[in-house]
Residue, then its C-alpha position, 0 to 999 in steps of 0.5 A: m773839708s774836713k781833716l779826713p776827705t771822702w776817696g771821691d773828694l781826693f780825686d775830684y777836688h784834685c788841685s790840677l783840675e781848673k773845673i769840677t763837676s757838682d750837682e750836674k754843675v760845672i763850676d770853679n775847683p776851689y782847690y785849683e793850683p795854676f802850678a799844677r797845669r803849667r810847664y817849668n824850663f830848665a833856667s840859665g842861672l845857678d843855684v846859689d844866690s837865687f832860687r826859683l819858688v813857687f808858692l801855693k794860694g795858701a801864702a798868699n796871706k794879708h802879709n804875702k799878697t804878692l806871692f801867689r803868681k797863678g804858678r808863676f816861679i819867683w827868684c828868691k834870695n837871702l833866705r833864712y831858716e826861721g823855725p816852725d810855725e804854730e802848727g810845726y811846720r818848718q818856715l823860711s823868709f827871703t826877699i825878692d828882687k832888690g826889695s828888703k821886705r822879708f817874706i815869711v812862708s811856712e813849707n807847706h805852701v811851697l815849692a822848689i824848682p832846681s835850675k836843672s829841673y825841667i817840669n811838664n804837668n800837662r794833665y794828658f801825659r802826667p797823672k794826677e799822682k805824679t803831680f809833684i815828682g818834679f818838685s824839690t822840697v826847701f828843706c832838704f835841697n841842699n843849695i838852699i840848706s848851705a845858702m841859709a847856713s851862710y846867712d846865718g854864718i853857721p856851718f852846712s851840717e849845723m843847719r842841716d841838723r837843725i832843720e832835720k830835728d826840727s821836721p814835722f814828718r817823722p817816722g810814725t807820725l799820724v797824718a791825713p791826705r791833704c785834700g786838693y793835693f793828694c791822690p790815691t796810688f794803687s798798684k791792686p785793680v781799680e774795682n777794689i777802690p772802697d766806696l767813694t763817699s767814704e772817709h779816706p784813711y789816716g796815714i802813718i809816715l813809715g819813713k823816707g821813700f825809696h825813690n827820692g831824687q836829686d836836687g831835694r826831691e824827698f818822698y815819704r812811705v806813707r801807711f794808709g789803712d791797707y795800702t802803702c804809697e810810697r811817693v807822698h810829697h809833703i805838700q800831700m799830707e796834713v800832720i795830725n797833732e790832736v791825739 
């Protein structure tokens, strides 16, 4: 897919769809993510030393092959902030279980599930555009920020400010809808949807969303062409650095 998918691509390739119809044939959806169809129950443990993280397929590079577990979360510990990657996305590193290997992942490939969160992404009860509402953002979850600050031996406020300063999702940033993850939402009649074969417009981040929840759930207000989305999760956007 190009940086600008079509309107039809955004509907047809959504990550909650395991199969899609192409040229009158049913094929596997290359963007399918098992987490988008799973249920996550409350956890008995507290979010202090270990955290439930879910990794997208994009996290499973040659160094992180074991991270993608078909939507199952992993209890991760010894979290550390690693700064931005080459594309400007913030990174975190961590260990798993009793292992000493440190994995490093960029924020556009990971979701957090606080222990007090229950998420049911049954496709019959939750529409595509609400797939990410229950998931938290790693770099907005205070318990994770506190753990990272403790690991580096610095105050919570210093770590929070460092993370916020490095955020690629600032007001005025040009973004593209991320194919497979972003699904357009409308407050106006369905018949006003543009031609599905036309490219979806770029977006401009207006600021943080008005409906941010607790436990690190963070959303953005984004203006795409002539309509505004109020609850865009960072996973649903690609930052455009080219001018």
